[in-house]
VOGU-3710 file (C-alpha; in Angstrom, 3 decimals, decimal comma):
1> xxxxxxxxxx> 162,416/80,940/-28,089  163,239/79,492/-24,634  162,525/75,899/-24,293  164,998/73,197/-22,201  167,010/71,695/-24,743  167,687/67,744/-25,233  170,475/66,095/-23,942  171,743/65,482/-27,473  171,633/69,363/-27,768  173,413/69,732/-25,362
11> xxxxxxxxxx> 176,197/67,322/-26,064  176,701/68,991/-29,580  176,257/72,504/-28,195  178,866/71,997/-25,434  182,335/73,306/-27,024  180,731/75,533/-28,643  179,660/77,349/-25,244  182,649/77,288/-23,629  184,606/78,963/-26,526  181,986/81,486/-26,839
21> xxxxxxxxxx> 181,039/82,096/-23,381  177,500/80,910/-23,457  178,519/79,558/-19,862  178,987/82,596/-17,680  179,224/82,983/-13,791  176,738/84,596/-11,393  177,696/85,079/-7,611  175,187/85,280/-4,956  176,743/87,137/-1,749  176,342/86,033/1,827
31> xxxxxxxxxx> 176,298/88,215/4,115  176,603/88,376/8,270  173,088/89,115/9,645  174,344/90,643/12,841  176,088/93,437/11,234  175,034/93,426/7,793  178,544/92,928/6,159  179,255/91,042/3,195  180,863/87,887/3,987  181,567/86,171/0,891
41> xxxxxxxxxx> 180,002/84,766/-2,329  178,851/81,177/-4,322  179,997/81,323/-7,725  176,961/79,894/-9,740  176,842/78,708/-13,505  174,373/79,622/-16,209  174,094/78,734/-19,884  172,310/81,143/-22,204  172,351/79,416/-25,186  171,393/82,423/-28,276
51> xxxxxxxxxx> 168,885/79,914/-29,933  167,379/78,045/-26,738  167,814/80,595/-24,465  168,339/80,187/-20,991  169,234/76,670/-19,335  168,291/76,266/-16,111  171,402/74,347/-14,162  169,100/71,377/-12,620  168,341/70,577/-16,628  172,040/70,806/-17,740
61> xxxxxxxxxx> 174,346/70,204/-14,983  173,224/66,493/-14,712  173,767/66,207/-18,656  177,714/67,202/-17,851  177,654/64,811/-15,490  176,517/62,096/-17,478  178,950/63,290/-20,427  182,089/63,508/-18,855  181,973/67,239/-19,026  181,088/68,726/-16,059
71> xxxxxxxxxx> 185,078/68,558/-15,210  185,683/70,857/-18,153  183,231/73,162/-17,121  183,886/73,161/-12,828  187,729/74,012/-14,257  186,019/77,103/-16,649  183,663/78,465/-13,608  187,381/78,185/-10,846  189,165/80,180/-13,757  185,982/82,655/-14,353
81> xxxxxxxxxx> 186,398/83,466/-10,555  190,274/83,827/-10,526  189,744/86,368/-12,870  187,254/88,327/-11,527  189,123/88,433/-8,463  192,561/89,316/-9,542  190,723/91,700/-11,255  188,991/93,479/-8,337  192,146/93,158/-6,619  194,125/95,494/-9,479
91> xxxxxxxxxx> 191,402/97,727/-8,792  191,296/98,353/-5,098  187,713/96,763/-4,135  187,153/95,147/-0,785  187,091/91,835/-2,157  185,550/88,656/-0,021  186,183/85,007/-0,487  184,009/83,422/-3,201  182,915/79,476/-3,292  183,337/77,584/-6,091
101> xxxxxxxxxx> 181,443/74,429/-6,608  183,500/70,605/-6,841  181,235/67,423/-7,978  182,581/64,083/-7,410  183,355/63,704/-11,076  186,201/66,075/-10,454  188,000/63,750/-7,651  187,318/60,711/-9,479  190,627/60,601/-12,523  192,042/64,138/-12,226
111> xxxxxxxxxx> 193,855/65,763/-10,086  191,575/68,634/-9,434  193,619/69,968/-7,083  196,544/70,337/-8,778  194,907/71,440/-11,591  192,752/74,642/-9,451  196,150/75,402/-8,407  197,773/75,809/-11,876  194,797/77,933/-12,321  195,068/79,986/-9,334
121> xxxxxxxxxx> 198,643/80,781/-9,624  198,154/81,684/-12,843  196,322/85,202/-11,990  198,213/85,061/-8,621  194,781/85,237/-6,398  195,531/84,853/-2,802  194,006/80,868/-1,918  192,335/82,692/1,306  189,456/84,340/-1,396  188,614/80,981/-2,787
131> xxxxxxxxxx> 186,533/78,456/-0,963  185,570/75,177/-2,165  181,903/73,835/-1,765  181,294/70,165/-2,195  177,762/68,906/-1,221  176,591/66,085/1,582  175,761/63,398/-1,727  179,384/63,077/-3,374  180,753/62,850/-0,103  178,972/60,185/0,878
141> xxxxxxxxxx> 179,091/58,232/-2,220  182,885/58,538/-1,978  183,986/59,238/1,552  187,544/57,682/1,666  188,525/59,483/-2,176  186,806/63,033/-0,534  189,074/62,867/2,622  192,162/62,369/1,017  191,178/65,398/-1,535  189,928/68,316/1,462
151> xxxxxxxxxx> 193,079/66,748/3,445  195,070/68,256/-0,306  192,841/71,523/-0,356  193,550/72,295/3,678  197,563/71,869/2,218  196,879/74,610/-0,012  195,140/77,110/2,435  191,308/76,310/1,006  188,976/76,215/3,321  186,186/73,518/2,195
161> xxxxxxxxxx> 182,135/74,124/2,733  179,494/71,700/2,516  176,940/72,333/0,846  173,005/70,969/1,335  174,264/69,622/4,987  170,971/67,442/6,452  169,974/66,089/2,541  171,976/62,773/3,023  171,237/59,794/5,103  174,724/59,932/7,472
171> xxxxxxxxxx> 175,029/63,697/8,417  176,101/62,336/11,708  178,814/59,960/10,501  179,934/62,914/8,165  180,263/65,500/10,531  182,443/62,713/12,267  185,169/61,994/9,527  184,992/64,905/7,648  187,292/67,719/8,335  184,732/70,984/7,014
181> xxxxxxxxxx> 185,271/74,541/7,692  182,021/75,119/6,872  178,829/73,866/6,327  175,698/75,591/4,852  171,850/74,500/5,715  169,052/74,745/2,677  165,861/76,227/4,547  163,760/74,570/2,393  163,592/72,337/5,664  161,406/75,148/7,318
191> xxxxxxxxxx> 159,376/75,600/4,397  156,590/78,288/4,996  157,178/79,052/8,665  159,638/78,915/11,640  157,509/76,164/13,273  157,309/72,564/13,091  159,683/70,205/12,190  161,732/71,725/9,610  162,233/74,117/12,500  163,145/71,305/14,952
201> xxxxxxxxxx> 165,640/69,525/12,273  167,181/73,239/11,380  167,963/73,740/15,021  169,335/69,761/15,723  171,680/70,489/12,682  172,879/74,151/14,284  173,825/72,839/17,274  175,141/69,747/16,161  177,407/71,725/13,895  178,165/73,856/16,414
211> xxxxxxxxxx> 179,770/71,508/19,121  181,825/70,391/16,550  182,936/74,349/16,428  182,101/75,172/12,730  180,152/77,888/11,340  177,077/77,498/9,399  175,756/79,146/6,793  171,880/79,324/5,981  171,346/79,502/2,593  168,035/80,109/0,768
221> xxxxxxxxxx> 167,426/82,547/3,141  164,111/84,352/1,378  162,762/86,589/4,460  163,567/87,874/7,228  161,188/85,486/9,857  163,776/83,114/8,241  166,700/85,614/9,178  165,530/86,283/12,956  164,808/82,415/13,348  168,123/81,627/12,011
231> xxxxxxxxxx> 169,903/84,537/13,968  167,992/83,012/17,326  169,801/79,293/16,930  173,251/81,383/16,815  173,575/81,170/12,142  174,197/84,508/11,552  175,289/83,729/8,316  172,806/83,985/5,504  172,793/84,043/1,772  169,445/83,933/-0,416
241> xxxxxxxxxx> 166,799/86,318/-2,099  166,398/88,252/0,916  169,533/89,953/0,258  169,833/89,546/-3,045  169,981/87,252/-6,341  172,754/86,036/-8,050  174,333/88,872/-9,538  176,429/88,269/-12,952  180,352/89,859/-12,527  179,358/93,820/-13,493
251> xxxxxxxxxx> 176,621/93,447/-10,462  178,381/92,117/-8,539  180,541/94,565/-8,647  178,586/97,144/-7,755  176,909/95,522/-4,372  181,162/94,482/-3,321  181,499/98,380/-3,962  178,415/99,442/-1,396  178,851/96,962/0,808  181,065/96,992/4,106
261> xxxxxxxxxx> 183,322/93,799/4,268  184,256/91,537/6,797  185,857/88,132/7,174  184,992/84,725/8,133  187,876/82,978/8,764  189,389/84,119/11,734  186,828/82,705/13,250  186,705/79,489/11,677  190,746/79,398/12,115  190,795/79,998/15,675
271> xxxxxxxxxx> 187,701/77,325/15,965  190,130/74,848/14,362  193,036/75,166/16,396  190,730/74,559/19,999  189,338/70,803/21,172  185,692/70,602/21,162  186,111/69,511/24,954  187,230/73,658/25,154  183,777/74,581/24,689  182,496/73,503/28,128
281> xxxxxxxxxx> 185,701/75,944/29,378  183,532/79,505/29,780  187,373/81,518/28,759  188,176/79,625/26,030  188,027/81,266/22,591  184,937/78,939/21,704  183,143/80,305/24,496  183,340/83,637/22,910  182,803/83,154/19,508  179,341/81,110/19,951
291> xxxxxxxxxx> 178,110/83,918/22,443  179,200/86,972/20,306  176,222/85,830/17,963  173,636/87,017/20,011  173,133/89,095/23,021  172,028/88,214/26,233  169,235/85,417/25,450  167,520/82,325/26,096  165,360/80,094/23,663  162,577/78,007/25,677
301> xxxxxxxxxx> 159,430/76,047/25,037  155,698/77,366/26,697  153,084/74,749/26,827  149,901/75,527/28,272  151,442/77,120/31,387  154,513/74,929/31,056  157,965/76,736/30,045  161,081/74,913/29,547  164,232/76,918/28,815  166,205/75,291/25,936
311> xxxxxxxxxx> 169,611/76,788/25,736  170,754/80,309/27,054  174,319/82,162/26,699  176,788/83,295/28,773  176,045/87,190/27,977  172,658/85,709/29,299  174,105/84,108/32,904  176,247/87,271/33,390  173,274/89,636/33,315  171,893/87,398/35,835
321> xxxxxxxxxx> 174,979/86,814/37,784  175,163/84,558/40,669  177,947/81,967/39,142  174,873/80,017/37,803  175,979/77,467/34,326  173,970/76,782/31,838  173,165/73,435/33,076  172,237/75,287/36,450  169,664/77,304/34,100  168,719/74,361/31,905
331> xxxxxxxxxx> 167,418/71,734/34,420  165,713/73,905/36,785  161,511/74,829/36,646  162,133/78,777/35,328  158,284/79,452/37,347  159,875/78,448/41,254  162,429/82,382/40,571  158,484/84,005/40,028  156,047/85,122/42,669  152,592/85,043/41,859
341> xxxxxxxxxx> 152,461/88,466/40,092  155,829/88,266/38,175  154,414/85,172/36,674  151,403/86,592/35,647  153,140/89,477/34,180  155,968/87,388/32,110  153,425/85,101/31,091  150,520/87,655/30,008  153,657/89,306/27,839  154,483/85,764/26,607
351> xxxxxxxxxx> 151,102/85,627/25,864  150,873/88,433/23,754  153,927/88,108/21,832  152,119/84,651/20,822  149,006/86,622/19,509  150,791/89,498/17,714  153,447/87,761/16,531  155,835/90,961/17,941  158,754/91,162/20,094  156,849/92,131/23,665
361> xxxxxxxxxx> 158,343/93,475/26,502  157,544/93,535/29,804  160,105/94,142/33,779  159,765/91,562/36,250  160,987/90,965/39,391  162,360/87,194/39,897  164,268/85,895/42,898  167,585/83,759/41,764  169,201/81,071/43,607  172,722/79,411/43,429
371> xxxxxxxxxx> 174,525/76,113/45,988  177,505/78,967/45,887  175,633/82,530/46,358  172,549/81,886/47,731  169,586/83,806/46,559  169,011/87,422/44,967  166,263/89,397/43,866  166,588/91,006/40,382  164,716/93,050/38,021  164,397/92,188/34,477
381> xxxxxxxxxx> 163,828/93,731/31,322  162,804/90,819/28,687  162,388/91,686/25,074  159,716/88,237/24,471  159,417/87,001/20,584  157,522/83,878/19,028  160,515/82,275/16,431  158,222/78,638/15,904  155,613/76,823/16,533  154,339/73,213/16,516
391> xxxxxxxxxx> 150,784/71,966/17,732  150,382/73,665/20,979  154,163/74,496/21,958  155,364/77,511/20,748  159,603/78,388/20,426  160,425/81,531/21,846  163,346/83,330/21,757  164,096/86,238/24,888  166,827/89,360/24,934  167,147/89,995/28,807
401> xxxxxxxxxx> 168,573/93,260/30,404  168,934/93,431/34,244  168,080/96,556/35,013  168,480/95,885/39,146  170,586/98,673/39,533  168,274/101,225/38,077  165,016/100,077/39,943  167,336/100,074/43,111  168,653/103,642/42,446  164,951/104,652/41,938
411> xxxxxxxxxx> 163,276/102,927/44,781  166,370/105,370/46,736  165,458/108,500/45,310  162,212/107,870/46,023  162,475/107,212/50,179  163,148/111,064/50,645  159,681/113,209/49,458  161,669/116,255/48,104  164,543/114,256/46,624  161,954/111,771/44,727
421> xxxxxxxxxx> 160,007/115,532/43,602  163,111/116,567/42,375  164,220/112,902/40,896  160,794/112,482/38,936  161,018/116,284/37,363  164,314/116,663/36,466  167,243/114,477/37,761  166,630/110,427/36,787  169,119/108,570/35,596  168,621/107,633/32,225
431> xxxxxxxxxx> 170,128/105,056/29,766  170,467/103,923/26,038  171,781/101,752/23,472  173,209/103,077/20,378  173,535/101,178/17,323  176,819/102,737/15,972  176,646/101,515/12,620  173,061/102,212/12,024  173,133/104,975/14,168  169,920/104,457/15,932
441> xxxxxxxxxx> 169,496/104,642/19,992  166,846/102,845/22,053  166,228/104,733/25,088  165,416/103,147/28,653  161,862/103,859/30,064  162,533/106,646/31,806  163,859/108,226/28,752  161,028/107,923/26,895  158,662/108,575/29,522  160,359/112,514/30,929
451> xxxxxxxxxx> 162,108/113,673/27,465  159,517/111,752/25,053  161,769/110,056/22,778  160,090/106,890/20,940  161,409/103,729/21,354  163,823/104,169/18,205  165,647/107,135/17,531  167,094/106,753/13,773  169,487/109,493/12,699  170,792/109,961/16,423
461> xxxxxxxxxx> 171,943/112,076/17,816  170,285/114,419/15,931  166,485/114,206/17,025  167,692/114,727/20,529  169,415/117,681/19,515  166,443/119,020/17,855  164,125/118,345/20,418  166,579/120,379/22,902  167,759/117,888/25,137  171,207/118,662/24,113
471> xxxxxxxxxx> 171,495/122,473/24,324  173,078/124,403/21,106  176,352/125,131/22,140  176,739/121,712/23,454  175,658/120,025/20,210  178,843/120,024/18,169  180,723/118,030/20,677  177,742/115,268/21,017  178,334/115,013/17,285  181,782/114,413/17,807
481> xxxxxxxxxx> 180,942/112,282/20,550  179,956/110,035/18,098  182,537/110,084/15,520  184,552/109,382/18,027  182,360/106,405/18,420  182,650/105,200/15,316  186,352/105,672/15,249  186,597/102,950/18,054  186,910/105,014/21,214  186,314/102,891/24,349
491> xxxxxxxxxx> 184,771/105,338/26,422  183,905/108,914/27,071  182,565/110,739/29,690  181,586/114,782/30,406  179,843/116,677/32,700  176,931/118,539/29,936  174,284/120,772/30,937  171,012/118,848/29,485  167,325/120,186/28,689  166,078/124,072/28,436
501> xxxxxxxxxx> 167,461/123,858/32,339  170,765/123,723/32,036  170,657/120,845/34,515  174,333/119,193/35,008  174,602/115,373/34,154  177,250/112,928/33,659  177,035/111,497/30,431  179,105/108,535/29,899  179,608/106,218/27,112  181,173/102,784/26,884
511> xxxxxxxxxx> 181,876/100,807/23,513  180,997/96,877/23,062  183,266/95,862/19,610  182,348/92,721/17,239  184,719/89,642/16,680  187,116/91,850/14,381  187,636/94,642/16,583  185,242/97,417/15,156  182,507/99,164/17,501  179,897/98,310/16,749
521> xxxxxxxxxx> 177,575/99,467/19,812  177,716/101,883/22,813  175,834/102,149/26,504  175,107/105,625/27,364  174,022/106,804/30,604  173,338/110,431/32,493  173,665/110,860/35,968  172,496/113,404/37,863  175,311/115,773/39,066  174,322/116,168/43,057
531> x> 176,169/118,727/44,401
//
């Protein structure tokens, strides 16, 4: 039968629970939402009593703390984690760092760091595979002692995570005083949706952490809406049931075997070696790391026709051009840069995104002005999505791409009627984006219009080959190109006759790499060979 054990029953059963391993460890994966790769896991203690069944941590942990059993329990968990990592290393697995919880009771009258170091060395586990997790409330209750323990952990090479950030009363002081490597945010702040006051709080926390160059893990992520929202704020590391429940040894082993892995620690180390002020330097590594979380993107609010830019990243500024700074964009009125028709088009797209809850796309012209470069008229393709709502105010997320060159090229072609006919029938410039890991291709509007491609082509390039866009005698060559993209070739170029008419085009690919130097996107184009 199952029932919650009394305090006396738990205390009496503790020794047997340890010796007969009624206590056991489960592992909940931590994943980079941008890449889908495994970056870590958290070790979680579980107790299955032979008579009373599973006891929940919220019931037995406070009892263990109250009766001075938590230190022995935490060392038990640490040792089980070390055994797991040792076995994984011996089996040749791509192991990721695992976080273990440290209670405030562990550092009072105990040599916690010394004792875990003895266990780690016993199993010869590299310290890079272990992270120590503290809670904000435990840090607040003994900040001076906690600062000392964190320093000792860093001396030995451990990374330190803060769990439940924001749950205490002194979050700003904690960020200021403690040398933390990673912050974990509890998604319970958001409640049932990503809008309202909860979304504002989470957004502010992510921003605070980023100004201090501290990576953030969103904990308790239960659905894609929450994951997408955190990604829009620049938080790509997630943990929760959206990816996986906590898994026992055997299941987590199988999870690791099937997952691709990547490190989170190099980015943290780079950030720790830089000053906070360097974030303002557009050439700094901090800025590069920050901007790699998302593509060219902006976050803005919309209410009763008024738009206010909240944040843009470097890739956004690069797409817009004119040497604008983030301050230039944030402080300006966006509508000043749009004429009547352009504003109508963009505002209509926003309202459609709000109504549908889906991402909506439009192309619109706008004027970009800067003090140093004057002004320029550009065409932008925007993908707009609502990510939050508070009353009549909507929080919007937009991905953009500057398509001015493409538009101007098309305009030049249309100047001549014959050239226009030639271009519209067979000779346009085509462009597409290829996700190397997912093997998914997103074509430009022209590709969809002229070639009949859908907005998303899966298992690319096979559908394009089957449709005859790439002739059979060039099919194997084109397949080989995509293998080379996976291997990390920076660029590819060749003249290929396309479609049944075998019209010659210069086909090019340029590869984009992630923080770890691995290829994850490629940008393709096909330009008519004009004799």
